[in-house]
Each structure stands twice: as structure tokens, then as C-alpha cells.
CHARMM-style PDB file with segment names, atoms N, HN, CA, C and O in Angstrom:
ATOM      1  N   UNK     1     -54.414 -86.351  67.000  1.00  0.00      PROA
ATOM      2  CA  UNK     1     -54.025 -85.358  66.020  1.00  0.00      PROA
ATOM      3  C   UNK     1     -53.958 -86.020  64.648  1.00  0.00      PROA
ATOM      4  O   UNK     1     -53.269 -87.026  64.479  1.00  0.00      PROA
ATOM      5  N   UNK     2     -54.664 -85.466  63.673  1.00  0.00      PROA
ATOM      6  HN  UNK     2     -55.224 -84.649  63.810  1.00  0.00      PROA
ATOM      7  CA  UNK     2     -54.642 -86.035  62.327  1.00  0.00      PROA
ATOM      8  C   UNK     2     -53.294 -85.845  61.628  1.00  0.00      PROA
ATOM      9  O   UNK     2     -52.518 -84.944  61.949  1.00  0.00      PROA
ATOM     10  N   UNK     3     -53.052 -86.724  60.669  1.00  0.00      PROA
ATOM     11  HN  UNK     3     -53.682 -87.456  60.409  1.00  0.00      PROA
ATOM     12  CA  UNK     3     -51.870 -86.650  59.819  1.00  0.00      PROA
ATOM     13  C   UNK     3     -52.311 -86.727  58.374  1.00  0.00      PROA
ATOM     14  O   UNK     3     -53.354 -87.300  58.058  1.00  0.00      PROA
ATOM     15  N   UNK     4     -51.513 -86.147  57.505  1.00  0.00      PROA
ATOM     16  HN  UNK     4     -50.666 -85.681  57.761  1.00  0.00      PROA
ATOM     17  CA  UNK     4     -51.812 -86.202  56.087  1.00  0.00      PROA
ATOM     18  C   UNK     4     -50.630 -85.731  55.272  1.00  0.00      PROA
ATOM     19  O   UNK     4     -49.526 -85.557  55.788  1.00  0.00      PROA
ATOM     20  N   UNK     5     -50.880 -85.525  53.976  1.00  0.00      PROA
ATOM     21  HN  UNK     5     -51.776 -85.667  53.557  1.00  0.00      PROA
ATOM     22  CA  UNK     5     -49.843 -85.060  53.067  1.00  0.00      PROA
ATOM     23  C   UNK     5     -50.228 -83.725  52.470  1.00  0.00      PROA
ATOM     24  O   UNK     5     -51.400 -83.465  52.197  1.00  0.00      PROA
ATOM     25  N   UNK     6     -49.225 -82.877  52.269  1.00  0.00      PROA
ATOM     26  HN  UNK     6     -48.273 -83.088  52.490  1.00  0.00      PROA
ATOM     27  CA  UNK     6     -49.473 -81.612  51.591  1.00  0.00      PROA
ATOM     28  C   UNK     6     -49.926 -81.943  50.169  1.00  0.00      PROA
ATOM     29  O   UNK     6     -49.214 -82.606  49.415  1.00  0.00      PROA
ATOM     30  N   UNK     7     -51.103 -81.477  49.823  1.00  0.00      PROA
ATOM     31  HN  UNK     7     -51.682 -80.938  50.435  1.00  0.00      PROA
ATOM     32  CA  UNK     7     -51.707 -81.770  48.523  1.00  0.00      PROA
ATOM     33  C   UNK     7     -51.359 -80.695  47.498  1.00  0.00      PROA
ATOM     34  O   UNK     7     -51.052 -80.991  46.343  1.00  0.00      PROA
ATOM     35  N   UNK     8     -51.413 -79.441  47.945  1.00  0.00      PROA
ATOM     36  HN  UNK     8     -51.662 -79.201  48.883  1.00  0.00      PROA
ATOM     37  CA  UNK     8     -51.179 -78.308  47.035  1.00  0.00      PROA
ATOM     38  C   UNK     8     -50.697 -77.115  47.847  1.00  0.00      PROA
ATOM     39  O   UNK     8     -51.134 -76.900  48.978  1.00  0.00      PROA
ATOM     40  N   UNK     9     -49.794 -76.345  47.257  1.00  0.00      PROA
ATOM     41  HN  UNK     9     -49.439 -76.520  46.339  1.00  0.00      PROA
ATOM     42  CA  UNK     9     -49.305 -75.119  47.895  1.00  0.00      PROA
ATOM     43  C   UNK     9     -49.365 -73.997  46.874  1.00  0.00      PROA
ATOM     44  O   UNK     9     -48.890 -74.140  45.747  1.00  0.00      PROA
ATOM     45  N   UNK    10     -49.949 -72.886  47.275  1.00  0.00      PROA
ATOM     46  HN  UNK    10     -50.335 -72.769  48.191  1.00  0.00      PROA
ATOM     47  CA  UNK    10     -49.961 -71.661  46.477  1.00  0.00      PROA
ATOM     48  C   UNK    10     -49.033 -70.684  47.189  1.00  0.00      PROA
ATOM     49  O   UNK    10     -49.484 -69.813  47.934  1.00  0.00      PROA
ATOM     50  N   UNK    11     -47.746 -70.835  46.955  1.00  0.00      PROA
ATOM     51  HN  UNK    11     -47.379 -71.542  46.350  1.00  0.00      PROA
ATOM     52  CA  UNK    11     -46.733 -70.062  47.685  1.00  0.00      PROA
ATOM     53  C   UNK    11     -46.948 -68.560  47.552  1.00  0.00      PROA
ATOM     54  O   UNK    11     -46.871 -67.828  48.539  1.00  0.00      PROA
ATOM     55  N   UNK    12     -47.217 -68.103  46.339  1.00  0.00      PROA
ATOM     56  HN  UNK    12     -47.280 -68.698  45.537  1.00  0.00      PROA
ATOM     57  CA  UNK    12     -47.387 -66.666  46.113  1.00  0.00      PROA
ATOM     58  C   UNK    12     -48.642 -66.102  46.780  1.00  0.00      PROA
ATOM     59  O   UNK    12     -48.726 -64.899  47.027  1.00  0.00      PROA
ATOM     60  N   UNK    13     -49.615 -66.965  47.073  1.00  0.00      PROA
ATOM     61  HN  UNK    13     -49.546 -67.942  46.872  1.00  0.00      PROA
ATOM     62  CA  UNK    13     -50.853 -66.522  47.720  1.00  0.00      PROA
ATOM     63  C   UNK    13     -50.880 -66.848  49.213  1.00  0.00      PROA
ATOM     64  O   UNK    13     -51.758 -66.376  49.935  1.00  0.00      PROA
ATOM     65  N   UNK    14     -49.918 -67.655  49.680  1.00  0.00      PROA
ATOM     66  HN  UNK    14     -49.204 -68.039  49.094  1.00  0.00      PROA
ATOM     67  CA  UNK    14     -49.801 -67.939  51.105  1.00  0.00      PROA
ATOM     68  C   UNK    14     -50.793 -68.935  51.668  1.00  0.00      PROA
ATOM     69  O   UNK    14     -51.172 -68.835  52.835  1.00  0.00      PROA
ATOM     70  N   UNK    15     -51.227 -69.908  50.851  1.00  0.00      PROA
ATOM     71  HN  UNK    15     -50.920 -69.989  49.903  1.00  0.00      PROA
ATOM     72  CA  UNK    15     -52.128 -70.932  51.373  1.00  0.00      PROA
ATOM     73  C   UNK    15     -51.873 -72.259  50.685  1.00  0.00      PROA
ATOM     74  O   UNK    15     -51.107 -72.344  49.726  1.00  0.00      PROA
ATOM     75  N   UNK    16     -52.531 -73.295  51.194  1.00  0.00      PROA
ATOM     76  HN  UNK    16     -53.153 -73.226  51.974  1.00  0.00      PROA
ATOM     77  CA  UNK    16     -52.395 -74.618  50.611  1.00  0.00      PROA
ATOM     78  C   UNK    16     -53.462 -75.553  51.130  1.00  0.00      PROA
ATOM     79  O   UNK    16     -54.382 -75.139  51.835  1.00  0.00      PROA
ATOM     80  N   UNK    17     -53.330 -76.829  50.769  1.00  0.00      PROA
ATOM     81  HN  UNK    17     -52.583 -77.165  50.196  1.00  0.00      PROA
ATOM     82  CA  UNK    17     -54.277 -77.855  51.178  1.00  0.00      PROA
ATOM     83  C   UNK    17     -53.540 -79.108  51.616  1.00  0.00      PROA
ATOM     84  O   UNK    17     -52.493 -79.459  51.072  1.00  0.00      PROA
ATOM     85  N   UNK    18     -54.105 -79.769  52.603  1.00  0.00      PROA
ATOM     86  HN  UNK    18     -54.955 -79.484  53.045  1.00  0.00      PROA
ATOM     87  CA  UNK    18     -53.604 -81.043  53.103  1.00  0.00      PROA
ATOM     88  C   UNK    18     -54.692 -82.077  52.866  1.00  0.00      PROA
ATOM     89  O   UNK    18     -55.872 -81.788  53.065  1.00  0.00      PROA
ATOM     90  N   UNK    19     -54.316 -83.269  52.446  1.00  0.00      PROA
ATOM     91  HN  UNK    19     -53.357 -83.504  52.283  1.00  0.00      PROA
ATOM     92  CA  UNK    19     -55.261 -84.393  52.378  1.00  0.00      PROA
ATOM     93  C   UNK    19     -54.915 -85.320  53.529  1.00  0.00      PROA
ATOM     94  O   UNK    19     -53.813 -85.866  53.589  1.00  0.00      PROA
ATOM     95  N   UNK    20     -55.878 -85.500  54.458  1.00  0.00      PROA
ATOM     96  HN  UNK    20     -56.773 -85.057  54.409  1.00  0.00      PROA
ATOM     97  CA  UNK    20     -55.593 -86.341  55.628  1.00  0.00      PROA
ATOM     98  C   UNK    20     -55.659 -87.823  55.270  1.00  0.00      PROA
ATOM     99  O   UNK    20     -56.012 -88.190  54.149  1.00  0.00      PROA
ATOM    100  N   UNK    21     -55.317 -88.655  56.229  1.00  0.00      PROA
ATOM    101  HN  UNK    21     -55.030 -88.356  57.139  1.00  0.00      PROA
ATOM    102  CA  UNK    21     -55.240 -90.099  55.994  1.00  0.00      PROA
ATOM    103  C   UNK    21     -56.584 -90.725  55.630  1.00  0.00      PROA
ATOM    104  O   UNK    21     -56.626 -91.826  55.081  1.00  0.00      PROA
ATOM    105  N   UNK    22     -57.686 -90.029  55.935  1.00  0.00      PROA
ATOM    106  HN  UNK    22     -57.652 -89.135  56.381  1.00  0.00      PROA
ATOM    107  CA  UNK    22     -59.004 -90.562  55.576  1.00  0.00      PROA
ATOM    108  C   UNK    22     -59.474 -90.062  54.212  1.00  0.00      PROA
ATOM    109  O   UNK    22     -60.529 -90.475  53.733  1.00  0.00      PROA
ATOM    110  N   UNK    23     -58.692 -89.167  53.578  1.00  0.00      PROA
ATOM    111  HN  UNK    23     -57.835 -88.831  53.967  1.00  0.00      PROA
ATOM    112  CA  UNK    23     -59.039 -88.653  52.256  1.00  0.00      PROA
ATOM    113  C   UNK    23     -59.723 -87.304  52.254  1.00  0.00      PROA
ATOM    114  O   UNK    23     -60.130 -86.822  51.197  1.00  0.00      PROA
ATOM    115  N   UNK    24     -59.859 -86.681  53.419  1.00  0.00      PROA
ATOM    116  HN  UNK    24     -59.528 -87.072  54.278  1.00  0.00      PROA
ATOM    117  CA  UNK    24     -60.502 -85.372  53.512  1.00  0.00      PROA
ATOM    118  C   UNK    24     -59.465 -84.270  53.271  1.00  0.00      PROA
ATOM    119  O   UNK    24     -58.324 -84.382  53.717  1.00  0.00      PROA
ATOM    120  N   UNK    25     -59.862 -83.210  52.568  1.00  0.00      PROA
ATOM    121  HN  UNK    25     -60.789 -83.118  52.206  1.00  0.00      PROA
ATOM    122  CA  UNK    25     -58.968 -82.084  52.284  1.00  0.00      PROA
ATOM    123  C   UNK    25     -59.184 -80.963  53.289  1.00  0.00      PROA
ATOM    124  O   UNK    25     -60.312 -80.662  53.681  1.00  0.00      PROA
ATOM    125  N   UNK    26     -58.068 -80.348  53.698  1.00  0.00      PROA
ATOM    126  HN  UNK    26     -57.152 -80.592  53.379  1.00  0.00      PROA
ATOM    127  CA  UNK    26     -58.055 -79.281  54.693  1.00  0.00      PROA
ATOM    128  C   UNK    26     -57.306 -78.076  54.148  1.00  0.00      PROA
ATOM    129  O   UNK    26     -56.189 -78.202  53.647  1.00  0.00      PROA
ATOM    130  N   UNK    27     -57.927 -76.906  54.250  1.00  0.00      PROA
ATOM    131  HN  UNK    27     -58.835 -76.804  54.657  1.00  0.00      PROA
ATOM    132  CA  UNK    27     -57.320 -75.648  53.846  1.00  0.00      PROA
ATOM    133  C   UNK    27     -56.373 -75.172  54.949  1.00  0.00      PROA
ATOM    134  O   UNK    27     -56.630 -75.414  56.128  1.00  0.00      PROA
ATOM    135  N   UNK    28     -55.291 -74.503  54.580  1.00  0.00      PROA
ATOM    136  HN  UNK    28     -55.083 -74.307  53.622  1.00  0.00      PROA
ATOM    137  CA  UNK    28     -54.438 -73.839  55.567  1.00  0.00      PROA
ATOM    138  C   UNK    28     -53.796 -72.606  54.954  1.00  0.00      PROA
ATOM    139  O   UNK    28     -53.674 -72.492  53.734  1.00  0.00      PROA
ATOM    140  N   UNK    29     -53.388 -71.683  55.820  1.00  0.00      PROA
ATOM    141  HN  UNK    29     -53.488 -71.776  56.811  1.00  0.00      PROA
ATOM    142  CA  UNK    29     -52.656 -70.488  55.392  1.00  0.00      PROA
ATOM    143  C   UNK    29     -51.253 -70.540  55.989  1.00  0.00      PROA
ATOM    144  O   UNK    29     -50.983 -71.308  56.913  1.00  0.00      PROA
ATOM    145  N   UNK    30     -50.376 -69.720  55.449  1.00  0.00      PROA
ATOM    146  HN  UNK    30     -50.595 -69.097  54.698  1.00  0.00      PROA
ATOM    147  CA  UNK    30     -48.965 -69.724  55.862  1.00  0.00      PROA
ATOM    148  C   UNK    30     -48.812 -69.588  57.371  1.00  0.00      PROA
ATOM    149  O   UNK    30     -47.947 -70.234  57.962  1.00  0.00      PROA
ATOM    150  N   UNK    31     -49.628 -68.769  57.997  1.00  0.00      PROA
ATOM    151  HN  UNK    31     -50.332 -68.244  57.518  1.00  0.00      PROA
ATOM    152  CA  UNK    31     -49.536 -68.563  59.450  1.00  0.00      PROA
ATOM    153  C   UNK    31     -49.891 -69.806  60.254  1.00  0.00      PROA
ATOM    154  O   UNK    31     -49.603 -69.867  61.449  1.00  0.00      PROA
ATOM    155  N   UNK    32     -50.516 -70.803  59.616  1.00  0.00      PROA
ATOM    156  HN  UNK    32     -50.750 -70.753  58.645  1.00  0.00      PROA
ATOM    157  CA  UNK    32     -50.883 -72.043  60.304  1.00  0.00      PROA
ATOM    158  C   UNK    32     -49.712 -73.010  60.440  1.00  0.00      PROA
ATOM    159  O   UNK    32     -49.804 -73.993  61.176  1.00  0.00      PROA
ATOM    160  N   UNK    33     -48.615 -72.741  59.740  1.00  0.00      PROA
ATOM    161  HN  UNK    33     -48.540 -71.943  59.143  1.00  0.00      PROA
ATOM    162  CA  UNK    33     -47.454 -73.621  59.800  1.00  0.00      PROA
ATOM    163  C   UNK    33     -46.616 -73.264  61.018  1.00  0.00      PROA
ATOM    164  O   UNK    33     -46.182 -72.123  61.180  1.00  0.00      PROA
ATOM    165  N   UNK    34     -46.397 -74.251  61.864  1.00  0.00      PROA
ATOM    166  HN  UNK    34     -46.749 -75.177  61.732  1.00  0.00      PROA
ATOM    167  CA  UNK    34     -45.674 -74.052  63.111  1.00  0.00      PROA
ATOM    168  C   UNK    34     -44.277 -73.470  62.847  1.00  0.00      PROA
ATOM    169  O   UNK    34     -43.557 -73.925  61.958  1.00  0.00      PROA
ATOM    170  N   UNK    35     -43.919 -72.464  63.632  1.00  0.00      PROA
ATOM    171  HN  UNK    35     -44.504 -72.095  64.353  1.00  0.00      PROA
ATOM    172  CA  UNK    35     -42.589 -71.872  63.533  1.00  0.00      PROA
ATOM    173  C   UNK    35     -42.374 -71.022  62.290  1.00  0.00      PROA
ATOM    174  O   UNK    35     -41.235 -70.695  61.958  1.00  0.00      PROA
ATOM    175  N   UNK    36     -43.452 -70.656  61.595  1.00  0.00      PROA
ATOM    176  HN  UNK    36     -44.378 -70.922  61.865  1.00  0.00      PROA
ATOM    177  CA  UNK    36     -43.317 -69.823  60.404  1.00  0.00      PROA
ATOM    178  C   UNK    36     -42.527 -70.476  59.292  1.00  0.00      PROA
ATOM    179  O   UNK    36     -41.800 -69.795  58.570  1.00  0.00      PROA
ATOM    180  N   UNK    37     -42.652 -71.766  59.141  1.00  0.00      PROA
ATOM    181  HN  UNK    37     -43.243 -72.320  59.728  1.00  0.00      PROA
ATOM    182  CA  UNK    37     -41.844 -72.511  58.170  1.00  0.00      PROA
ATOM    183  C   UNK    37     -42.600 -72.839  56.887  1.00  0.00      PROA
ATOM    184  O   UNK    37     -42.377 -73.892  56.289  1.00  0.00      PROA
ATOM    185  N   UNK    38     -43.480 -71.958  56.465  1.00  0.00      PROA
ATOM    186  HN  UNK    38     -43.661 -71.103  56.950  1.00  0.00      PROA
ATOM    187  CA  UNK    38     -44.281 -72.182  55.254  1.00  0.00      PROA
ATOM    188  C   UNK    38     -43.394 -72.470  54.045  1.00  0.00      PROA
ATOM    189  O   UNK    38     -43.711 -73.343  53.237  1.00  0.00      PROA
ATOM    190  N   UNK    39     -42.290 -71.745  53.919  1.00  0.00      PROA
ATOM    191  HN  UNK    39     -42.032 -71.036  54.575  1.00  0.00      PROA
ATOM    192  CA  UNK    39     -41.415 -71.918  52.765  1.00  0.00      PROA
ATOM    193  C   UNK    39     -40.645 -73.241  52.790  1.00  0.00      PROA
ATOM    194  O   UNK    39     -40.016 -73.610  51.798  1.00  0.00      PROA
ATOM    195  N   UNK    40     -40.693 -73.956  53.919  1.00  0.00      PROA
ATOM    196  HN  UNK    40     -41.204 -73.656  54.724  1.00  0.00      PROA
ATOM    197  CA  UNK    40     -39.962 -75.215  54.053  1.00  0.00      PROA
ATOM    198  C   UNK    40     -40.833 -76.461  53.862  1.00  0.00      PROA
ATOM    199  O   UNK    40     -40.342 -77.579  54.012  1.00  0.00      PROA
ATOM    200  N   UNK    41     -42.100 -76.286  53.539  1.00  0.00      PROA
ATOM    201  HN  UNK    41     -42.499 -75.377  53.417  1.00  0.00      PROA
ATOM    202  CA  UNK    41     -42.949 -77.453  53.299  1.00  0.00      PROA
ATOM    203  C   UNK    41     -43.053 -77.682  51.801  1.00  0.00      PROA
ATOM    204  O   UNK    41     -42.829 -76.764  51.012  1.00  0.00      PROA
ATOM    205  N   UNK    42     -43.393 -78.913  51.404  1.00  0.00      PROA
ATOM    206  HN  UNK    42     -43.575 -79.659  52.045  1.00  0.00      PROA
ATOM    207  CA  UNK    42     -43.473 -79.232  49.990  1.00  0.00      PROA
ATOM    208  C   UNK    42     -44.624 -80.207  49.735  1.00  0.00      PROA
ATOM    209  O   UNK    42     -45.075 -80.907  50.641  1.00  0.00      PROA
ATOM    210  N   UNK    43     -45.080 -80.235  48.507  1.00  0.00      PROA
ATOM    211  HN  UNK    43     -44.713 -79.665  47.771  1.00  0.00      PROA
ATOM    212  CA  UNK    43     -46.153 -81.145  48.100  1.00  0.00      PROA
ATOM    213  C   UNK    43     -45.677 -82.576  48.319  1.00  0.00      PROA
ATOM    214  O   UNK    43     -44.575 -82.950  47.921  1.00  0.00      PROA
ATOM    215  N   UNK    44     -46.530 -83.362  48.959  1.00  0.00      PROA
ATOM    216  HN  UNK    44     -47.426 -83.058  49.283  1.00  0.00      PROA
ATOM    217  CA  UNK    44     -46.222 -84.756  49.252  1.00  0.00      PROA
ATOM    218  C   UNK    44     -45.625 -84.975  50.626  1.00  0.00      PROA
ATOM    219  O   UNK    44     -45.502 -86.116  51.071  1.00  0.00      PROA
ATOM    220  N   UNK    45     -45.249 -83.896  51.309  1.00  0.00      PROA
ATOM    221  HN  UNK    45     -45.348 -82.969  50.947  1.00  0.00      PROA
ATOM    222  CA  UNK    45     -44.679 -84.044  52.650  1.00  0.00      PROA
ATOM    223  C   UNK    45     -45.755 -84.476  53.636  1.00  0.00      PROA
ATOM    224  O   UNK    45     -46.896 -84.019  53.568  1.00  0.00      PROA
ATOM    225  N   UNK    46     -45.385 -85.347  54.538  1.00  0.00      PROA
ATOM    226  HN  UNK    46     -44.459 -85.719  54.593  1.00  0.00      PROA
ATOM    227  CA  UNK    46     -46.296 -85.801  55.588  1.00  0.00      PROA
ATOM    228  C   UNK    46     -46.221 -84.820  56.755  1.00  0.00      PROA
ATOM    229  O   UNK    46     -45.140 -84.496  57.246  1.00  0.00      PROA
ATOM    230  N   UNK    47     -47.398 -84.353  57.188  1.00  0.00      PROA
ATOM    231  HN  UNK    47     -48.277 -84.617  56.789  1.00  0.00      PROA
ATOM    232  CA  UNK    47     -47.482 -83.382  58.274  1.00  0.00      PROA
ATOM    233  C   UNK    47     -48.607 -83.750  59.238  1.00  0.00      PROA
ATOM    234  O   UNK    47     -49.556 -84.449  58.881  1.00  0.00      PROA
ATOM    235  N   UNK    48     -48.475 -83.267  60.453  1.00  0.00      PROA
ATOM    236  HN  UNK    48     -47.705 -82.700  60.743  1.00  0.00      PROA
ATOM    237  CA  UNK    48     -49.537 -83.359  61.440  1.00  0.00      PROA
ATOM    238  C   UNK    48     -50.199 -81.997  61.557  1.00  0.00      PROA
ATOM    239  O   UNK    48     -49.603 -80.980  61.205  1.00  0.00      PROA
ATOM    240  N   UNK    49     -51.436 -81.976  62.054  1.00  0.00      PROA
ATOM    241  HN  UNK    49     -51.920 -82.803  62.340  1.00  0.00      PROA
ATOM    242  CA  UNK    49     -52.140 -80.698  62.195  1.00  0.00      PROA
ATOM    243  C   UNK    49     -53.275 -80.825  63.191  1.00  0.00      PROA
ATOM    244  O   UNK    49     -53.686 -81.923  63.567  1.00  0.00      PROA
ATOM    245  N   UNK    50     -53.767 -79.674  63.605  1.00  0.00      PROA
ATOM    246  HN  UNK    50     -53.433 -78.782  63.299  1.00  0.00      PROA
ATOM    247  CA  UNK    50     -54.929 -79.592  64.482  1.00  0.00      PROA
ATOM    248  C   UNK    50     -56.133 -79.201  63.628  1.00  0.00      PROA
ATOM    249  O   UNK    50     -56.101 -78.161  62.970  1.00  0.00      PROA
ATOM    250  N   UNK    51     -57.189 -80.007  63.624  1.00  0.00      PROA
ATOM    251  HN  UNK    51     -57.214 -80.852  64.159  1.00  0.00      PROA
ATOM    252  CA  UNK    51     -58.360 -79.682  62.804  1.00  0.00      PROA
ATOM    253  C   UNK    51     -59.209 -78.580  63.427  1.00  0.00      PROA
ATOM    254  O   UNK    51     -59.377 -78.517  64.645  1.00  0.00      PROA
ATOM    255  N   UNK    52     -59.736 -77.718  62.574  1.00  0.00      PROA
ATOM    256  HN  UNK    52     -59.600 -77.768  61.584  1.00  0.00      PROA
ATOM    257  CA  UNK    52     -60.651 -76.662  63.008  1.00  0.00      PROA
ATOM    258  C   UNK    52     -61.835 -76.627  62.054  1.00  0.00      PROA
ATOM    259  O   UNK    52     -61.670 -76.719  60.838  1.00  0.00      PROA
ATOM    260  N   UNK    53     -63.018 -76.496  62.611  1.00  0.00      PROA
ATOM    261  HN  UNK    53     -63.152 -76.422  63.599  1.00  0.00      PROA
ATOM    262  CA  UNK    53     -64.227 -76.327  61.796  1.00  0.00      PROA
ATOM    263  C   UNK    53     -64.486 -74.829  61.679  1.00  0.00      PROA
ATOM    264  O   UNK    53     -64.554 -74.129  62.689  1.00  0.00      PROA
ATOM    265  N   UNK    54     -64.631 -74.341  60.460  1.00  0.00      PROA
ATOM    266  HN  UNK    54     -64.577 -74.910  59.639  1.00  0.00      PROA
ATOM    267  CA  UNK    54     -64.924 -72.924  60.253  1.00  0.00      PROA
ATOM    268  C   UNK    54     -66.174 -72.807  59.388  1.00  0.00      PROA
ATOM    269  O   UNK    54     -66.625 -73.790  58.799  1.00  0.00      PROA
ATOM    270  N   UNK    55     -66.721 -71.617  59.317  1.00  0.00      PROA
ATOM    271  HN  UNK    55     -66.355 -70.819  59.795  1.00  0.00      PROA
ATOM    272  CA  UNK    55     -67.906 -71.373  58.491  1.00  0.00      PROA
ATOM    273  C   UNK    55     -67.616 -71.634  57.016  1.00  0.00      PROA
ATOM    274  O   UNK    55     -68.529 -71.917  56.241  1.00  0.00      PROA
ATOM    275  N   UNK    56     -66.346 -71.538  56.628  1.00  0.00      PROA
ATOM    276  HN  UNK    56     -65.604 -71.307  57.257  1.00  0.00      PROA
ATOM    277  CA  UNK    56     -65.957 -71.751  55.229  1.00  0.00      PROA
ATOM    278  C   UNK    56     -65.522 -73.184  54.943  1.00  0.00      PROA
ATOM    279  O   UNK    56     -65.197 -73.518  53.804  1.00  0.00      PROA
ATOM    280  N   UNK    57     -65.513 -74.029  55.968  1.00  0.00      PROA
ATOM    281  HN  UNK    57     -65.776 -73.757  56.894  1.00  0.00      PROA
ATOM    282  CA  UNK    57     -65.134 -75.422  55.775  1.00  0.00      PROA
ATOM    283  C   UNK    57     -63.975 -75.826  56.670  1.00  0.00      PROA
ATOM    284  O   UNK    57     -63.541 -75.041  57.512  1.00  0.00      PROA
ATOM    285  N   UNK    58     -63.467 -77.050  56.495  1.00  0.00      PROA
ATOM    286  HN  UNK    58     -63.820 -77.688  55.810  1.00  0.00      PROA
ATOM    287  CA  UNK    58     -62.412 -77.557  57.359  1.00  0.00      PROA
ATOM    288  C   UNK    58     -61.090 -76.819  57.150  1.00  0.00      PROA
ATOM    289  O   UNK    58     -60.678 -76.545  56.023  1.00  0.00      PROA
ATOM    290  N   UNK    59     -60.440 -76.506  58.269  1.00  0.00      PROA
ATOM    291  HN  UNK    59     -60.774 -76.729  59.185  1.00  0.00      PROA
ATOM    292  CA  UNK    59     -59.163 -75.793  58.219  1.00  0.00      PROA
ATOM    293  C   UNK    59     -58.159 -76.493  59.113  1.00  0.00      PROA
ATOM    294  O   UNK    59     -58.497 -76.947  60.206  1.00  0.00      PROA
ATOM    295  N   UNK    60     -56.926 -76.577  58.644  1.00  0.00      PROA
ATOM    296  HN  UNK    60     -56.652 -76.208  57.756  1.00  0.00      PROA
ATOM    297  CA  UNK    60     -55.837 -77.165  59.416  1.00  0.00      PROA
ATOM    298  C   UNK    60     -55.058 -76.055  60.106  1.00  0.00      PROA
ATOM    299  O   UNK    60     -54.757 -75.033  59.491  1.00  0.00      PROA
ATOM    300  N   UNK    61     -54.732 -76.249  61.375  1.00  0.00      PROA
ATOM    301  HN  UNK    61     -54.976 -77.080  61.875  1.00  0.00      PROA
ATOM    302  CA  UNK    61     -53.935 -75.286  62.135  1.00  0.00      PROA
ATOM    303  C   UNK    61     -52.769 -76.036  62.772  1.00  0.00      PROA
ATOM    304  O   UNK    61     -52.760 -77.265  62.831  1.00  0.00      PROA
ATOM    305  N   UNK    62     -51.796 -75.281  63.242  1.00  0.00      PROA
ATOM    306  HN  UNK    62     -51.803 -74.282  63.195  1.00  0.00      PROA
ATOM    307  CA  UNK    62     -50.621 -75.848  63.935  1.00  0.00      PROA
ATOM    308  C   UNK    62     -49.995 -76.990  63.126  1.00  0.00      PROA
ATOM    309  O   UNK    62     -49.741 -78.075  63.651  1.00  0.00      PROA
ATOM    310  N   UNK    63     -49.757 -76.728  61.862  1.00  0.00      PROA
ATOM    311  HN  UNK    63     -49.963 -75.848  61.436  1.00  0.00      PROA
ATOM    312  CA  UNK    63     -49.169 -77.724  60.958  1.00  0.00      PROA
ATOM    313  C   UNK    63     -47.695 -77.893  61.298  1.00  0.00      PROA
ATOM    314  O   UNK    63     -46.960 -76.918  61.455  1.00  0.00      PROA
ATOM    315  N   UNK    64     -47.283 -79.141  61.408  1.00  0.00      PROA
ATOM    316  HN  UNK    64     -47.880 -79.933  61.280  1.00  0.00      PROA
ATOM    317  CA  UNK    64     -45.878 -79.391  61.741  1.00  0.00      PROA
ATOM    318  C   UNK    64     -45.330 -80.574  60.954  1.00  0.00      PROA
ATOM    319  O   UNK    64     -46.049 -81.507  60.596  1.00  0.00      PROA
ATOM    320  N   UNK    65     -44.046 -80.497  60.706  1.00  0.00      PROA
ATOM    321  HN  UNK    65     -43.462 -79.739  60.998  1.00  0.00      PROA
ATOM    322  CA  UNK    65     -43.343 -81.559  59.972  1.00  0.00      PROA
ATOM    323  C   UNK    65     -43.239 -82.791  60.837  1.00  0.00      PROA
ATOM    324  O   UNK    65     -43.061 -82.698  62.052  1.00  0.00      PROA
ATOM    325  N   UNK    66     -43.348 -83.928  60.220  1.00  0.00      PROA
ATOM    326  HN  UNK    66     -43.493 -84.004  59.233  1.00  0.00      PROA
ATOM    327  CA  UNK    66     -43.264 -85.190  60.942  1.00  0.00      PROA
ATOM    328  C   UNK    66     -41.934 -85.310  61.685  1.00  0.00      PROA
ATOM    329  O   UNK    66     -41.911 -85.775  62.825  1.00  0.00      PROA
ATOM    330  N   UNK    67     -40.830 -84.901  61.065  1.00  0.00      PROA
ATOM    331  HN  UNK    67     -40.848 -84.523  60.139  1.00  0.00      PROA
ATOM    332  CA  UNK    67     -39.541 -85.057  61.695  1.00  0.00      PROA
ATOM    333  C   UNK    67     -39.319 -84.141  62.889  1.00  0.00      PROA
ATOM    334  O   UNK    67     -38.351 -84.321  63.627  1.00  0.00      PROA
ATOM    335  N   UNK    68     -40.197 -83.157  63.095  1.00  0.00      PROA
ATOM    336  HN  UNK    68     -40.984 -83.010  62.495  1.00  0.00      PROA
ATOM    337  CA  UNK    68     -40.047 -82.243  64.227  1.00  0.00      PROA
ATOM    338  C   UNK    68     -40.670 -82.788  65.497  1.00  0.00      PROA
ATOM    339  O   UNK    68     -40.445 -82.243  66.577  1.00  0.00      PROA
ATOM    340  N   UNK    69     -41.452 -83.857  65.386  1.00  0.00      PROA
ATOM    341  HN  UNK    69     -41.635 -84.300  64.508  1.00  0.00      PROA
ATOM    342  CA  UNK    69     -42.154 -84.382  66.560  1.00  0.00      PROA
ATOM    343  C   UNK    69     -41.308 -85.389  67.304  1.00  0.00      PROA
ATOM    344  OT1 UNK    69     -41.743 -85.932  68.319  1.00  0.00      PROA
TER     345      UNK     69
END
């Protein structure tokens, strides 16, 4: 499972980006945050996620806080 840091959050639009440890950026939406905790994540936080390949590019799913594991 990849790990990275929250790079950007668009709270009002319900999406954000994660930069993984290899430097790749991953798109995510609020529903991708485990337990519906979108409002509890912040830029710079370290998170784990499940990578998904989509027609629109790389997407992160099942995003979770490091301290929850």
C-alpha cells in the first residue's frame, strides 16, 4: 500500500491530491477518505491509500490517516 502526503485540498469542491513517496500525484474525492473523515485531513498529513488507475489518470482510494493503522 502506497504512502504519501496530502498535497492540496479543495474543501469546498470535495477533492484533493496526494503526492506519494515516489513523487507521483494522486487525485482523490471526499468519499475516498476512510470513515468519511475528509474534514479531518490537512495539507502535509501523511496518509496511506489504495491506488486505482482510471481513464482520467491515477486516483487514490481508501485514504487513511497514519495514526489509524
